[in-house]
N, C-alpha and C positions, 0 to 999 in steps of 0.2 A: 502493499499499499503505499503510495506518494506520501513523503514527510510532509505536516503542513507547517508553513511557513510561522513561524511565532514573530519574525521581525516586526515593527509598526511598519504599516504602507504607506511610504511618504517619501517624495523626492525634494532633496534638499540643491538648493540655490542661492547665489549671492549675486550684488551688484554693486553700484556706486550706491547706494542708498542705504544698504545693510545685506543682512542676514534674513531668509527666510525658508520656509518648508511648504511644500504643496501636502496637504491631507488627503489622499486619495478618496477614502473612505466619506468625508464628508465635502469633498470638491471644494476646498477652503484652502486660500494663501493666506499664511500668518506671518508675522513679522518675530524674529526671535532675537535671543542675545548671541553676542559670538560664543559664548561659553556653552550654552544650551547647541547651537551648531554643529560645534568642533566635537559635543560629547554625543549627540547622534550620528555624527558622519563617522565616528571612530565607532561606535557602539559599546563607549567606555564609560561605568560609572553613571549609568542613566538615571537611577532611581537617588540618588546623593543631589541632583539637580531641582530647585523648589519650581522653575517655571516648567519643566516636563509633570514635574508629578500636578502641576495644577492643570496644564492641557490634560491630561489622563481623566482629570475629576470632571473635567467639561467635555468628556468624550471623545476626543483626539488620539490620536497614537495609537488607533486599535490596528490588530493584526489580520483582519479581515480580508481575504483573496479572492477572488472569482478562481474557482476551481475547475468550473466546466463552462464553456461556451456554445449559447444556441442560436442557433440560428432565428430569425424571428420567423421566418415560417413554417417552424413548429408551431407555435400557436396563434401569432398575430394574423398572417396575411389571409387567411380562409376568410375570418371575419370581418378584414378589412376589404377583401374583394367581393364579397358580396352583400354589403352593408353600409360601408361608407366610402365610399368613390364619390367624391364631391365635385372634383374638378375633369374639364374635359376640354383640349385643346382639338381645334378643329382647323388642319391645313385645305383652304378653300382651293388656294391655286398655286398653283408652282410656277406662272408667270409675273411679272413684275416690268412696274414702268421704267423705273430705274437701274443703270448698271453700275452697281457699287464696286470700286475698283479691290476690297479685302473681302468682299462675300463670300462666304462659303460656297455660294451655287454659280460663283463667278467662274468657274473652269479652271481658276487654280488651286483648286482642292481637289483629294481624290473621294470626290462626293458627287451626287447628282447636279446637274446644270439646270438654270431656268427652262422651263417647257412652255407646252399649252394646254398640260393637263392640268384639269379643273374637276373639283368635285360637284358630284352631283348631289341633288336633295335627297334621294332615294341612300346613298352612300352616310349624308350626315344624318340622317333619320335614323339609320342603325347606329351609328354612334352615340345621340342623344337620346335614344331608346335605351342601350345599355347602361347611359348614367344614370336614367329614372328608376332603374330595374335595379343598380345595384346602390342605391345610394339612401336607404331606407332609415339609416339614422343619423342621417346629416341635417341641420335644420337650415342649410344653406348649399347651393348648389353655385358653381362657375363655370363658366362656358366661355370659352376664349376663342379667338379669329386669328389666324396664321398665314402666310405664304409663304414667298413670293409675297405680292403688295396685296393686303386680303379685302381693299376697299374694291378690286377690281370686280370682286365677286360681290358687292353690294347685294344685289335681289336677291341672293342664296343665304345671304347672311340674315338680310330680313324675314325670309321663310322661315329659317333656323329661330331666330325669337319668337317668332307669331306661332310656331308650332310649340316651343317650349312654355309659353304661356297658356297653351290651352289643354295642356297636358300636367299639370299641377300648379295647384290652388295655394298648398300649404305649406310650401317653402318660398324661401326669398332667391331669386336670380339675381347673379352678376353677371354682368357681360364687360369682357375685356378684349383690346385688341391692341396688334402692335402693327404699327405703321409707319411709312416714310413722310406722311405730313402734306402729300402733296396734292390729294383730294379731298383733305379734308374744308370741304366748302358746299354752300348750297342743300339740296335736299339732304343729301350726305349728313352733313354736319349737324342739319336739325333733329335727322333722326337719332344718333348716337345720343344727343343731349336729351332727347325726350327719353328714351330708354336707358338714360343714365349709365353711359358706358364707362368702362375705365381705359384711357387714351395713353399708351406708350408712343411717341413721337423720337424717330431717330433723328439725333440732331448733333453733328461733330465739330461745331465751334465756329469763330472767323469763319467767314467767307471764302477766303483763300484758301482755308483748311477744308471746308463742307464741301466747295464746290471741285475740290482737287480729286476726292474722292467719290462725289455722290451724285452723279450725271444721270441726265436721261438718257434713255434706250435709245439706241440710233441715234446720236448727238454728242457733240462735247458740252453742251449745255448744263451747267450745274444747277443744282436744285436750291440753292440756298434761297434766293428771290420768293421764291413759291412757297418755300415750308415757313419761313417768316412772315410773309404775309397772310396767312390762314392761321399761323399762332398769334399774332398781335390780335386779329379777328375776334377769336375767340376770345382773349383776354379783355379785350373792348367792351364787347357784347357780352359776355357771358361769364363774367368775372367770376363769380362763386365756384361756377362749373371748373373752370381754368386751374382755381387753387385747390380744388377738392379730387377733380378727375383726371386731370391731366400732369404726366410724368415725362420725364426727357430720358434717353438713353443715348450715352454717346461712346461709340467706338475710337479709339485711339490708338493711332497708329506709332509705336515708337520708333518712326524716322521724324516724328514732328516733336513740337518743342510741350512737353506735359504742361508746364505754368503757364507760357502762352493760351494753351487752350482754359484752363482754369480760371486763369484772368479776365478771359472773355467773356465766360458766363458770370463770373461774381460782377462787371462791369456791364453788362448788357441788361437794362431796364426792364425787358421783357422777362429775364430768369431770375429775377426778385421774388423769393420765397418760393422759388418751385422745386421740385424732387428730381435729383438725378438719381439715375444707376450707369453705371461705365464698365468698360473691359476692354483690355487691350486685341488687338488683331490677334484672332488665333495662329497658333505654331500647327496644333496639332493636324495632322492630315494635309498640311501644305506641302504643296510640290517644290516649294521655294521657302526656305526658311528665313524669318524677318530679320533685319538687320537692327541691331537694339543699339543707340548712341550712349556713348559715357556720359554726356550732357543727360539723355533722356533717364536715365538711370539713377543718375545724383537727384535728378528734380524730383523724378517719383517716389524715390525712398523719404527724400527731405520733407515729403508734402503729408506723405504717410506718418510719420516721426512727429509734425507738428499735429495731426489730429486725434494721436493719442497723447501728446504732452494737452493737448485742449481738454481731452476727459481727463486728465490730473488736473485740470486749474490752472494748469501754467500758463497758459495763452487763451485768448479769448476765440471763441467757435467761430466768430467773424474773419478770425484771420485766417484761417484754413480753406484749402481746396474744397466747391463743394464736389469735385468728381469721388473723392474717395469715402465718403462720410458713410456709405452703406456698407464698406466693408467693416466700420466700425460697429455696424449695428449688428452685422452677422458676427460678430465676435462675442455682442450681450448674446443673443441668441444662443450661441454654443454654452457658452455660461449660466446659459438658465439651467434650473433643477435641483440637484441635492442640495448644495448649500444653505438651502432654506432650512434646511432641518439639522441642527449638530449631532444629533443622536443617532443617523442613518449611519448603516454600515453597509458592505456590499454582501450580495447573498453568494451565497455557494455556486449558483446556477446563473449564471449572466448572459441577457438576452444583448447581443451583438447590435444595438441601436441605441442611440441616446436620445432622440425622442419619437413620438409616433403622435402624427397630425392628425386631426379628424378630418380632413379632406383630403384623401389619396388622390391621384392624378393619372388622367389616362392621354396617351397624346395619341392622335388618329390622322 
């Protein structure tokens, strides 16, 4: 039989601000004295230290380890699959009215390319019916539309929304769409606002950068002016909707200046109080890898450092880049969980997931 580990399940580390231990059972980071750190590191004369005795009294330094790791499929996935699928994303078209230089469907990646393939309502209905029949435990449902440029299939999107509204009356339905922003006007815009769509607009920064990568199909014309005009119209005429339902996603090329893009969004009036997500041009599956300049790496790491410092209260949030703020929110999500209860300890059988969300997602 495997011998049970009687050592406290901790990890020690130090930095310029002092000595720390990470207590795995309680998911807590604690600052300790140099003497405590050295005794725990050497595992010598532990019981003679007053701080260590107090830590044990308050539930830290437990020796509990996970002895068996179980895949979540053993208990969780059957129930999730049958009753808790709350999200569905429909790829309504593989066509797009732009030809973005870095797009994963541009032909520069080992993946599909833009084509004239479009989803029929019959196929979309099958996906929606699957969502409806596998979401009995969900109070809310989310239906997303993706492409290509999904608004090229606006009539299909309307049919999907109308179908969902006839099929369920006891659940809140939220609609989401990711768009390049060029078609957000007229009847399309009015409808999306009426149905309270959550809209993510792709926007890459200053005109010279945005237009370098995001050009209309079959031409060398950039899309900056069109997207800016549409976004400004939404903010001016539907301000509350703009603030609550519109976010921007920025794809950042490592060949550009990270600071230049961040400073643009900080200074442009349209984007004040806007929510951003961002990511670097993907290297995975790319036929030719990206070139990352030393300048970009330095600026990127410096801005991330500033974000962490702002969370420590060392600098003001207003002095950080909007481009990386969601990274800190992601860290907060990862830290959520056990640390609210100091008496918790790891079970012998550990499930290999940190969080289980109410709404699982299906991509069709």
